[in-house]
C-alpha positions in Angstrom: 43.5 146.2 78.3 42.8 149.9 78.5 39.3 151.4 77.9 38.3 154.7 76.4 35.2 156.4 75.2 35.3 158.4 72.0 32.6 160.9 71.1 32.3 160.3 67.4 29.4 162.6 66.8 28.0 165.5 68.9 24.4 166.5 68.2 24.6 165.7 64.5 21.6 167.2 62.7 19.5 164.2 61.3 17.2 166.3 59.1 13.5 165.3 58.8 13.7 161.7 57.4 16.0 159.3 55.7 19.1 157.3 56.5 22.2 158.7 58.2 25.4 156.8 57.7 28.5 156.9 60.0 31.8 155.1 59.4 33.1 152.8 62.1 36.8 153.3 61.1 38.4 152.3 64.3 41.4 150.0 64.9 40.5 148.8 68.4 37.6 146.4 69.3 34.3 148.1 70.1 32.5 147.0 73.2 29.5 149.3 72.9 28.1 152.1 70.8 25.8 154.5 72.6 23.3 156.5 70.6 21.7 159.6 72.2 18.7 160.9 70.2 17.3 164.3 71.0 14.3 166.2 69.6 11.9 169.1 70.5 8.2 168.8 71.0 5.8 171.0 69.2 4.3 174.1 70.7 1.0 172.5 71.7 2.0 168.9 72.8 3.5 165.7 71.5 1.6 162.9 73.3 2.3 159.2 73.1 5.2 159.8 70.6 8.5 158.5 72.0 11.6 159.2 69.9 12.4 155.4 69.4 9.1 154.8 67.7 10.2 157.1 64.9 13.4 155.1 64.2 12.5 152.3 61.8 16.0 150.8 61.7 19.4 150.8 63.4 21.9 148.9 61.4 25.6 148.0 61.3 26.6 147.0 57.8 29.7 146.0 56.0 29.1 146.7 52.3 26.1 144.6 51.4 26.2 142.5 54.6 24.0 143.4 57.5 25.7 142.6 60.8 23.2 144.2 63.3 19.6 145.3 62.6 16.7 146.3 64.8 14.0 148.9 64.8 14.3 151.6 67.5 11.6 150.4 69.9 12.8 146.8 69.8 16.4 147.9 70.2 15.5 149.9 73.3 13.5 147.1 74.8 16.2 144.5 74.1 18.9 146.8 75.7 16.8 147.6 78.7 15.9 143.9 79.6 19.1 142.0 78.5 21.3 144.5 80.3 19.0 145.1 83.3 19.3 148.8 82.7 16.9 151.6 81.5 19.2 154.3 80.2 18.6 157.8 81.5 16.0 159.5 79.3 13.5 162.3 79.4 10.1 161.2 78.0 7.6 164.0 77.7 4.5 164.9 75.8 4.4 168.5 77.0 4.6 171.6 74.8 8.1 172.7 73.6 9.9 170.2 75.8 13.4 169.0 74.7 13.2 165.2 74.9 16.0 162.6 74.7 16.4 158.9 74.5 19.6 156.9 74.6 19.8 153.5 72.8 22.9 151.3 73.2 24.4 148.5 71.1 26.4 146.2 73.3 28.5 143.6 71.5 29.5 141.5 74.5 27.7 139.8 77.4 28.9 142.6 79.6 30.6 145.9 79.0 34.2 145.3 78.0 33.7 141.6 77.6 37.3 140.4 76.7 35.9 137.6 74.5 33.0 139.2 72.6 33.3 142.6 71.0 33.0 144.1 67.5 36.3 144.0 65.6 36.4 146.7 62.9 39.6 145.2 61.5 37.8 142.0 60.6 35.5 143.9 58.2 36.1 145.9 55.0 34.0 148.9 55.5 31.9 148.8 58.7 29.2 151.5 59.0 26.5 152.5 61.4 23.2 153.4 59.7 20.1 155.0 61.3 16.8 155.2 59.4 14.1 157.5 60.8 11.1 159.7 60.0 10.2 162.5 62.4 6.5 162.1 61.3 6.1 158.3 61.9 3.5 158.8 64.6 2.4 162.4 64.2 3.0 165.0 61.6 5.7 167.4 62.5 4.3 170.7 63.9 2.3 171.9 66.9 1.2 168.4 68.1 4.3 166.4 66.9 8.0 167.1 66.9 9.3 170.5 65.8 10.4 169.8 62.2 14.1 169.2 61.8 14.8 169.1 65.5 16.2 165.5 65.6 19.9 165.2 66.4 22.1 162.3 67.3 25.3 162.0 69.4 27.4 158.8 69.1 29.8 157.5 71.8 32.0 154.5 71.0 33.5 152.5 73.9 36.8 151.0 72.8 39.1 148.4 74.2 42.8 149.3 73.6 45.5 146.7 73.8 42.9 144.0 73.9 43.1 140.5 72.3 41.2 140.0 69.1 37.6 139.0 70.1 36.3 135.6 69.1 33.0 137.1 67.9 30.2 139.5 68.9 26.5 139.5 69.7 24.5 140.5 66.7 20.8 141.3 66.5 18.7 140.6 63.4 15.1 141.4 62.6 13.7 138.3 61.1 10.1 139.2 60.1 7.4 141.8 60.6 3.7 141.2 60.0 0.2 142.3 61.1 -1.7 139.9 63.2 -5.0 138.4 61.9 -8.1 137.1 63.7 -7.0 133.5 64.0 -4.6 130.8 62.8 -0.8 130.4 63.1 1.8 132.6 61.5 5.0 130.7 60.7 8.3 132.6 61.0 11.5 130.8 59.8 14.3 131.7 62.2 17.9 131.8 60.8 19.9 128.6 61.4 23.3 130.0 60.4 24.4 130.9 64.0 23.7 130.1 67.6 20.8 132.2 69.1 21.1 133.7 72.5 17.6 135.2 72.7 14.4 135.5 70.8 12.4 138.8 70.8 8.8 139.2 69.8 7.1 142.6 69.9 3.3 142.6 69.7 1.7 146.1 69.7 -1.7 147.5 69.2 -2.7 150.7 71.1 -4.8 150.0 74.1 -4.8 146.2 73.6 -2.8 143.7 75.7 -0.4 141.6 73.5 -2.0 138.4 74.7 -5.2 139.3 72.8 -3.4 139.3 69.4 -0.8 136.6 69.9 -1.8 133.9 72.3 0.8 131.1 71.9 4.5 130.8 71.0 6.0 127.6 69.7 9.5 126.9 68.3 9.7 123.7 66.3 12.9 122.3 64.7 13.0 120.0 61.7 9.2 119.3 61.8 8.8 118.7 65.5 12.0 116.7 66.0 13.0 119.1 68.7 10.7 121.7 70.4 12.6 124.1 72.6 9.4 125.7 73.9 5.6 125.7 73.4 4.1 128.4 75.7 1.0 130.4 76.1 1.4 134.1 76.7 1.2 133.8 80.5 3.9 131.1 80.5 6.2 133.2 78.4 5.6 136.2 80.6 6.5 134.2 83.8 9.6 132.7 82.1 10.8 136.2 81.2 10.2 137.5 84.7 12.6 134.9 86.1 15.4 136.3 84.0 14.8 140.0 84.0 13.9 142.7 86.6 10.9 144.9 86.0 11.7 148.3 84.5 10.2 151.7 85.4 9.3 154.0 82.5 8.7 157.5 83.9 7.0 160.2 81.8 5.8 163.8 81.9 2.9 165.0 79.9 -0.2 167.2 79.6 -3.5 165.5 80.0 -7.2 165.9 80.1 -9.4 164.2 82.6 -10.2 160.6 81.4 -7.5 160.6 78.8 -5.5 157.5 78.1 -1.7 157.6 77.8 0.7 154.9 76.6 2.9 153.4 79.3 4.8 151.2 76.9 4.7 148.4 79.5 2.5 145.4 78.7 2.2 144.0 82.2 2.3 146.6 84.9 3.0 145.6 88.5 2.7 149.0 90.1 2.2 152.6 89.0 2.8 156.1 90.2 1.1 159.4 89.2 1.2 162.9 90.6 -0.1 166.3 89.5 2.4 168.9 88.5 0.2 171.6 90.0 -0.5 171.6 93.8 -4.1 172.7 93.1 -5.0 169.4 91.4 -5.9 166.0 92.6 -4.8 163.2 90.2 -5.2 159.4 90.0 -5.1 156.6 87.6 -8.1 154.5 86.7 -6.2 151.6 85.1 -3.0 150.7 83.3 -4.5 147.8 81.4 -3.5 147.1 77.8 -0.3 149.2 78.0 -2.3 152.4 78.7 -2.9 154.4 81.9 -6.2 156.5 82.1 -5.8 159.7 84.1 -8.4 161.2 86.4 -7.7 164.8 87.4 -9.9 167.2 89.4 -9.7 170.3 91.5 -10.2 170.0 95.2 -13.8 171.2 94.5 -14.4 168.1 92.4 -14.3 169.8 89.0 -12.7 167.9 86.1 -9.5 169.5 84.8 -8.3 169.5 81.2 -4.8 170.6 79.9 -2.9 170.0 83.1 0.6 168.5 83.5 1.2 165.2 85.3 4.1 162.9 86.1 3.4 159.2 85.8 5.0 155.8 85.3 4.5 152.1 85.4 6.8 149.4 86.8 6.6 146.1 84.9 7.6 144.2 81.8 8.0 143.8 79.0 9.1 147.2 77.7 7.6 148.2 74.4 5.5 145.0 74.5 8.6 143.0 73.5 8.7 139.5 74.9 12.2 138.0 75.2 13.0 134.3 75.5 16.6 133.7 76.6 18.1 130.3 75.7 19.9 129.0 78.7 22.1 131.1 81.0 22.9 134.4 79.2 26.6 134.3 80.1 27.2 130.7 79.0 27.7 130.5 75.3 27.6 126.7 75.3 24.0 126.8 76.5 22.6 129.0 73.8 20.4 127.5 71.1 22.6 126.1 68.4 20.3 126.5 65.4 23.1 125.2 63.2 22.2 121.7 64.3 18.9 121.9 62.4 17.8 122.4 58.9 14.8 124.4 59.9 13.7 126.3 63.0 10.1 127.5 62.7 8.5 129.8 65.2 4.7 129.4 65.2 2.8 132.4 66.6 -1.0 131.8 67.2 -3.1 134.8 66.2 -6.0 135.8 68.4 -6.9 139.3 67.1 -6.3 141.4 64.0 -4.3 144.5 63.5 -1.3 144.2 65.9 2.2 145.1 64.7 4.4 142.1 65.2 8.2 142.2 65.1 10.3 139.0 65.4 14.0 139.3 66.0 16.9 137.2 67.3 20.2 137.9 69.1 22.9 135.7 67.6 26.5 134.8 68.2 28.6 136.1 65.3 32.0 134.3 65.3 35.2 135.5 63.6 
């Protein structure tokens, strides 16, 4: 096998909103597709507005068949944890900064997995689709993104002279909903393929995910088999046994006492420093996925509009909890949902208003 990386697109103008479509007309198996999104902040600021939060869907389709499908924030969290890697990005809320965020789609257990890869020859018309809106979080302009500044570069990692893969790892968003004050929300997981991992994102600004979804239970065929029944803290500890904490560094402009999103639900440690040598900066808390900044002069006068560098180490990224089934490299240990007629995920609500995304990573076989 010989590997090569092909630059399929270089800073393609994405416009302001809509869906961009790119053909995957290759003859060799694809191990990974790397997407590099770039944009420019407005002339005043662009706080708490990462690029991936403006990407509602990343898909790979073949005609009417959807082969891979995740929103941008879940896709980045999945990539960062399952591959133990946080791609090099520049996250900034400062005025006029050029920001960037890579998001990768890996089709194998590892890069250049000889058994699992995407085979374009096995599909009629495979295409990559990216749906976004530059104004998802903030209107384009002075305190959002500069309008029409989004662009996308695409690198495709190919495997020449490789044997035809037996399948590939596919992601699928199963359901999205808004949490309510109490009761269980039932999500029917697909039973057509083996499932390697389950992903649940629970996000409400300034609120820890455990407030809005308190319990996670997977029940098959009416309780005949229950793979797990866990409270939030149990799921967090289970996840930490599989995955290393990630560090999400950021640069922004802040006022004293202002809260900034860390995008990490459970922070283990934090760092913060002033950009200006004349300022003294600290962090009051990083609870609920936010960090509150305190910034003063050496004379004890509160400062507004000053730049800081900060970050939190922890998990999960983008409040996305991941439950792996068995050892991640052993296909025979993954959850074979095909053995059951129904696989129901019960999520217990504890608070209203959180965005909840449920997704799975499946084994697609050729």
